[in-house]
C-alpha positions in Angstrom: 47.3 62.2 3.4 46.7 65.7 1.9 48.6 68.5 3.7 46.3 71.4 2.9 46.0 74.4 5.3 42.3 73.6 6.2 41.7 69.9 5.9 43.6 66.7 5.8 42.0 64.1 3.5 42.6 60.4 3.8 42.9 58.4 1.7 44.1 60.3 -1.3 42.3 58.1 -3.8 38.9 56.2 -3.8 39.3 52.5 -4.2 36.2 50.4 -5.1 36.1 46.6 -5.0 34.4 46.2 -8.4 31.9 43.5 -9.1 29.4 43.5 -11.9 25.8 44.2 -10.7 26.9 45.0 -7.2 27.2 48.3 -5.3 30.5 49.2 -3.9 31.4 51.6 -1.0 34.4 53.4 0.2 35.0 56.3 2.6 37.3 59.2 3.2 38.0 61.1 6.4 38.2 64.9 6.5 40.2 66.2 9.5 40.1 69.9 10.4 43.6 71.2 11.0 42.5 74.6 12.3 40.8 76.1 15.3 38.0 77.5 13.1 34.9 76.0 11.5 35.6 74.6 8.0 32.8 73.9 5.5 33.3 71.4 2.8 31.6 70.2 -0.5 32.3 67.1 -2.5 31.8 67.0 -6.3 32.2 64.3 -8.9 32.5 64.2 -12.7 29.9 61.5 -12.8 27.1 62.4 -10.3 24.6 59.8 -11.7 27.0 57.0 -10.9 27.9 57.9 -7.4 26.1 58.8 -4.2 28.0 60.9 -1.6 26.8 61.1 2.0 27.2 63.8 3.2 28.2 65.8 0.1 28.3 69.0 2.1 29.0 69.6 5.8 31.0 71.3 8.5 34.1 70.0 10.3 34.5 71.4 13.8 37.8 72.8 15.0 40.2 69.9 15.4 37.4 67.5 14.6 36.9 65.0 11.8 34.1 64.0 9.4 33.7 60.7 7.5 32.2 60.8 4.0 30.9 57.7 2.4 30.9 57.3 -1.4 28.6 54.6 -3.0 29.1 53.5 -6.5 25.9 52.2 -8.1 25.8 48.7 -9.5 27.4 48.5 -13.0 26.1 46.2 -15.8 29.6 45.4 -17.1 33.2 45.9 -16.2 35.6 48.1 -18.3 38.0 46.0 -20.4 41.1 47.5 -18.7 39.5 48.0 -15.3 40.5 51.6 -15.5 38.2 54.5 -14.4 38.4 58.1 -15.5 36.0 59.4 -12.9 37.3 62.1 -10.5 36.2 63.6 -7.2 36.8 67.2 -6.0 36.7 68.2 -2.3 36.4 71.9 -1.7 36.9 73.4 1.7 36.6 77.0 3.1 36.6 78.9 6.4 33.1 79.3 7.8 31.6 81.4 10.6 31.6 79.9 14.1 28.5 77.9 14.9 27.6 77.3 11.3 25.7 74.1 10.5 25.4 72.0 7.4 22.0 73.6 6.6 23.6 77.0 6.4 26.1 76.0 3.7 25.6 77.7 0.3 27.4 77.4 -3.0 28.7 81.0 -2.7 30.9 79.9 0.2 33.1 78.0 -2.2 33.5 80.9 -4.7 37.0 82.2 -4.9 35.9 85.8 -5.4 36.8 88.7 -3.1 40.1 86.9 -2.2 38.3 84.1 -0.3 40.5 81.1 0.5 39.0 78.0 -1.0 41.1 74.8 -1.0 40.5 72.1 -3.6 41.7 68.6 -3.6 41.2 66.0 -6.4 40.8 62.3 -5.9 40.9 59.7 -8.6 38.9 56.5 -8.7 40.5 53.1 -8.8 38.8 49.8 -9.4 40.0 46.8 -7.4 39.1 43.5 -9.2 37.7 40.7 -7.1 40.1 38.1 -5.9 40.4 35.3 -8.5 40.1 31.7 -7.2 43.3 30.0 -6.4 44.3 27.5 -9.2 46.0 25.2 -6.7 44.0 23.7 -3.8 45.4 24.7 -0.4 46.9 22.0 1.7 45.8 21.5 5.2 49.3 20.6 6.4 52.7 20.6 4.8 53.2 17.6 2.6 49.6 16.4 3.0 47.2 16.1 0.0 44.3 18.6 -0.5 41.1 17.9 1.4 39.2 17.3 -1.9 41.7 14.6 -2.9 41.5 13.0 0.5 37.7 12.9 0.3 37.8 11.4 -3.2 40.3 8.7 -2.1 38.2 7.9 0.9 35.0 7.5 -1.3 36.9 5.3 -3.7 38.3 3.1 -1.0 34.8 2.8 0.5 33.3 1.8 -2.9 36.1 -0.8 -3.4 35.4 -2.3 0.0 31.7 -2.5 -0.6 32.3 -4.2 -3.9 34.7 -6.7 -2.4 32.3 -7.5 0.5 29.5 -8.0 -2.0 31.7 -10.3 -4.1 32.6 -12.3 -0.9 28.9 -12.6 0.0 27.9 -13.8 -3.5 30.8 -16.3 -3.5 29.7 -17.7 -0.1 26.1 -18.1 -1.4 27.5 -19.9 -4.5 29.6 -22.3 -2.4 26.6 -23.1 -0.1 24.4 -23.9 -3.2 27.1 -26.1 -4.7 27.5 -28.0 -1.4 23.8 -28.5 -1.1 23.5 -29.8 -4.7 26.5 -32.1 -4.1 24.9 -33.6 -1.0 21.6 -34.1 -2.8 23.4 -35.8 -5.7 25.3 -38.1 -3.3 22.1 -39.0 -1.5 20.3 -39.7 -4.8 23.2 -42.0 -5.9 23.0 -43.8 -2.6 19.2 -44.3 -2.9 19.7 -45.5 -6.5 22.2 -48.1 -5.5 20.0 -49.3 -2.6 17.0 -49.7 -4.8 19.1 -51.5 -7.5 20.3 -53.9 -4.8 16.7 -54.5 -3.5 15.5 -55.0 -7.1 18.2 -57.5 -7.8 17.3 -59.5 -4.7 13.6 -59.5 -5.6 14.4 -60.7 -9.1 16.5 -63.6 -7.8 13.7 -64.5 -5.4 11.2 -64.5 -8.2 13.5 -66.7 -10.2 13.6 -69.3 -7.5 9.8 -69.3 -7.1 8.9 -69.0 -10.8 7.7 -72.5 -11.0 5.1 -71.8 -8.3 3.8 -68.5 -9.8 4.5 -64.8 -8.7 2.1 -63.1 -6.3 0.4 -59.9 -7.4 1.9 -57.8 -4.6 5.4 -58.8 -5.7 4.7 -57.6 -9.3 3.3 -54.3 -8.0 6.3 -53.7 -5.7 8.7 -54.4 -8.6 6.9 -51.9 -10.7 7.1 -49.2 -8.0 10.8 -49.8 -7.5 11.4 -49.6 -11.2 9.6 -46.2 -11.4 11.6 -44.9 -8.4 14.8 -46.2 -9.9 14.1 -44.4 -13.2 13.3 -41.2 -11.4 16.5 -41.2 -9.4 18.5 -42.0 -12.5 17.1 -38.9 -14.2 18.1 -36.7 -11.2 21.6 -38.0 -11.2 
């Protein structure tokens, strides 16, 4: 805090959180240390870069006034993040009842033994906070949340894959069982037809001397066709 006779100025330097293409604001408080009216004026070495509100004003006896300084958005950051800009706060005793509209430049001239205090403030750029290279842990000894989420997703994918494999394996077993049953049934039918065909052949042999009826020949032919079909399937 400045310990001038007229005004205390806080802070003693203007700190701007610098980000490219973004405006930045900071403020300072002017406190009147006297029982008189004090006029003030704020100047800067780079007026096109900054906007000061208010840049002139009156601080009542024992009162305070807040001044806001806005830095216009910058297209690029300086390489060393250093700034050479300066601000100057001038203060002088003023007549009682004066208002900001009554302030003139002549009030801050040091001619005729007039007391004019001046205080310089430098500008400091504060870089934005860099991202932390190490993920924060939710609890001591526990893995970061991102790792937990990745592990959960991996476990879920493995589970789905395992369940899909089990389902396919069950379908394959069901199909094999069905084909095995069909094959066993076909073999049984084949054996049954062979047995019936052999019996018919023996019966035909016994009756050959008396001739073979037509229906017997047809039946033998049908049985032979079925037997051949079943032999192909097995």
